N, C-alpha and C positions, 0 to 999 in steps of 0.2 A: 202725765197720765195717772189717773187714780184707780185704785183697786177698791171696789165696793163689796165687802163681804155680805152674805145674807144676814140681815139683822133679825135676831130672834126676839120676838116680843112675848116673853114669858114674864117672870118676875123681873124687877129692876136689876137684880144681880145677874140674872142670865143675860140680860141685855148688855151689861158691862163686859161679861166674859166674851160675848160675841163680837165686841168691837176691837179686839186685838187685831190690828191690821198688818198684813204681811207684805203688801206691795205687789203691784203688777209689773209689767215689763218696763223697766226704767232705761234700759239700753237695748238696742237692736243687735241681732247677731251679726258679726263681722267675720266673713270667711271668703276665700276665693272659690268661686264655683268650680266644681269638677265636671266638666262636660266632655262628652264623647267627641272624637275628631269630626263627626258629621254635624256637630252643633256649634253655632257661632258663640264663642265664649263671651264676646262683648254683649250679645243679646241677653245671655243668661245673667251677666253682671248687671245689666240695666234692669232686668226683671227683679233681681234680688234687691237692688237699691229702691225700686218703687214699692216692693212689698215691705221692706224695712221702714220706709217713710210712713206707709199706711199703719203699720204696727205702732210706731211712735205716736201717731195722732189718735190712736184708739179706734181706727177703722178696721175692726177685726175681720169683717167679711171680705174686704178688698185684700187685706194682708193674707188671709187664708187662701184665697184664689191665686194670688201671686206666687206664694210659696209652692202651692201644688203644681202650678204651671212649670215652675223651675224644676221640680222633682220629676215631672213627666218627661222632660227632655234630658235632664242631667241628674239621675237618681243618686249620684254620689255626693251631692251638695249638702254637706252637714249643716251649713248655716241655715238652709231652708228647713231642715228638720228641727233645728233649735228654734227658729222662728215660729213654726207650727206649734211647738210645745208652749211657747209664750202665749200664742193666740188662744190655744185651748185652755190654758191656765186662767187667763184673764176672762175668758168667756164662760168659765164655771164648769169645765170638764176636766178635773184633775187626773182622772184615770187615763184619758186619751193623751193628755199632756205628758204624763209620766212615761208612756210608751215612747213618745218622741224623744224625750230627754234621755231615756235609757239608751236609745240607739246612737245618740250623739256622743255620750260619755264613753261608750265602748269603741267608737270608730275614729274620733278626732281629738287628739291630745290637746290641740290648741284651744278647742272650744269646751274641753272637759270641765273647767271650773264653772262656767256659766250653766252647763248642763247639770252639774251636781247641785248648783243653787236651785235650779228649776225642780230637780228631783226632790230636794228637801221641802220646798214649798208645796209641791203636789202631795207629798206624803203627809204633811200636816193637815191638809184639807181632806185627805182621805181618812183621817182619824188615826194616823200611825206616827205619833210624835216620837216614840222611842226609836223607830227606824229612821226618822228624819234627822235626829241629833248628830250621829256620826257622819252622815252624808254632808250636812251643812258645815261641820267642823273641817272636813276634808276640803271643802270648797274654799273656805277662807284661809286654810293653810297654804293652798296652792296660789290663791289670789286674794290677798287681804283687802282688796279694793271693792269687794262685793257687798255693798251696803244692805241690800235686801237680805242676804244670808245672815249678816250680823243682826239685823232687825228681827228676823225669825228666831235666831238663837236667843236673843233677849226674851222673847215671849215664851220660849221653851224653858228657859231658866226660871222665869217668873212662875210658871206652872209647877215647878219643883220647889219653889220658895228659896231659890239660890239668888238672893238679892244682889250680892256683890258681883256675881257673874253676869247677872242681867244688866246691872248698871254698866259694867265694862263693855258688854256687847252693844248696848244702845249708844254709848259714847263713841265706840269705834264706827258705828253707822253714821253718827252725826259728824264725825271728823271728816268723813268722805262726802257726805251730803248734808250740810248744816241746815238747809231749809226743808228737810224731810218731814212734812207734817205727820206722815204715817208713823214715823219713829217717835216723834214727840207725843202723839196720842198714846202709843203703847207705853211710853215712859210714865205718862200721867196715870194710866190704868194701874201700872205697877205701884205707883205711889198710893193710889186708892187702896190697893190690896194691903199696904203696910200701914194704913190709917193716917197717912200724911196728907190730909185733906187740903191744907193750905198750899203745900207744895204742888199737889195735883192740880189745883185750880190754876196756879201760875203756869204750869206746863201745858195745860189744855189751852190757855190763852195764847201761848206761844205757837201752838199748833194751828190755831185759828188765824193768827197773824200771818203764818206762812201759807195757809190755804183757807180762806174764809168760807169756802163751800164744803168743807169737811164736816158733814152733819154729825158723824160719830163723836168728833171732838166737842162739838157744841152740846150734844146731849150729855156727854161726860162732864163737861164744865158745870152744867146745872146740877148734876149729881154731886159733884164735889162741894158746891155751894149748899145743897140740902144737907149734906152730912155735917156741915158746920152750923146747922140750925137756921140758915138764911133761906127760909122757905120762899119768901116773897121775891128774893133775887132769882131763885131757881125757877119761879113761875113767870118771871117778867118776859113779856113778848109773846107768850103763848096765847093763841086764839084759833078760832075756826076748828078745823079737823084735828089739829095737834093738841088742842086744850084737854080733852078727856084723858089721853094717854099721859100727858105731862102731869096732870093732877094726880093720877093714879101712881105714877112713878115717884113723885115727890112725897106723896102720902105713904108709900111703902118705906121710904127712907125714914120718915118721921116715926113710923111704927117701930122700925128697928132701933131707932134712937130712944124709944120709950115715950115719945110724945104722942100718947094714944088719943087724946082729945083732938089734937090737930090732925092726926092721921084719919080719924073718923070723919072729920069735917071734909077733908080733901077727897076721901073716897065717895062721900055722898055728892060732892060737887062733880066728881068725875062721872058718876052715874047720871046725874041730872043733865050734864052737858053733852053726854053721848047720844047721838041720834038713834043708835041701836043698843041692844043689850050688851053691856060691858061686863063680860064674864069675870075678868080679872079683878075689876073694882068690886064687884059683888063678893067674890071669894075673899078679897082682902078685908072688906068691911066685916064679913062674918068672923074673920080671924081676929081683928081688933076688938070686936064686941066680945068675943070669947075671952080674950086677954083681960078686958076690963071687968068682966063678970067674975073672973077668978082673982082679980087684984094682982095679976101677974104683969111684970114688965120684962120684955125680952132683953137679953144681954146684947148691948150694941156690938155689931161686928160688920165689917165692910163686906165680907164674903163668908158664906156659910157652906 
């Protein structure tokens, strides 16, 4: 199952920052249902299994209904609460997810590590990274096998510029799940932030080998190529609706690299290729024209 964060289409650099992927539910909650004597435990167990399967397949609507049915007859089933937390997290409601994870971590010691992992991921999406860090660290201390928690810790360490700690976290995640394209994408973004564009390109290629449908890794691969001055490689394959945005993005990197003539050409092409008014390309064109009029060249930097 893939987790698709909302992709922010501002400047190219904001797009990169938006593609740090944290992961959705990679495992389904496992706990014995706690049913009242009047409830058939086997029926509750079957309903839990069906909801878990729906969650694993990404069928969030069916999973949500299943977990709620379990809780309606067996309110003490912590696994159903954990499952609902994963459903809401993947469905884009971190606040609701956090409520479910909180209730599990306080009530079920066996499920506490997974609930802590969920709490940390939800807190990050709520814009509370400082609160997420200790929660995620506690999660991996109790259960070092939580690859999503390690992945999230890597992204948090990246945001602080703690490269060694970020590398360690990503390696811990990959040791658990070697084919995790989400982790590889985040590692590549980390390398972009350090201006290791060649290494980043190689890492994004590995992410795409693991998951050819991971659009964020494909976008970031082209960014890594553009930062190496390989603009034609970065534009290869772009056509139709994707072409104007790609031209603008690659032009933005060219502008940051100081290739102002190339950037100007790409922005003009983006404007021409766009069927509607391309606000970002117009703004970037004005910026590059201003730089050229002043004879100024921006200092290249992967992130500002």
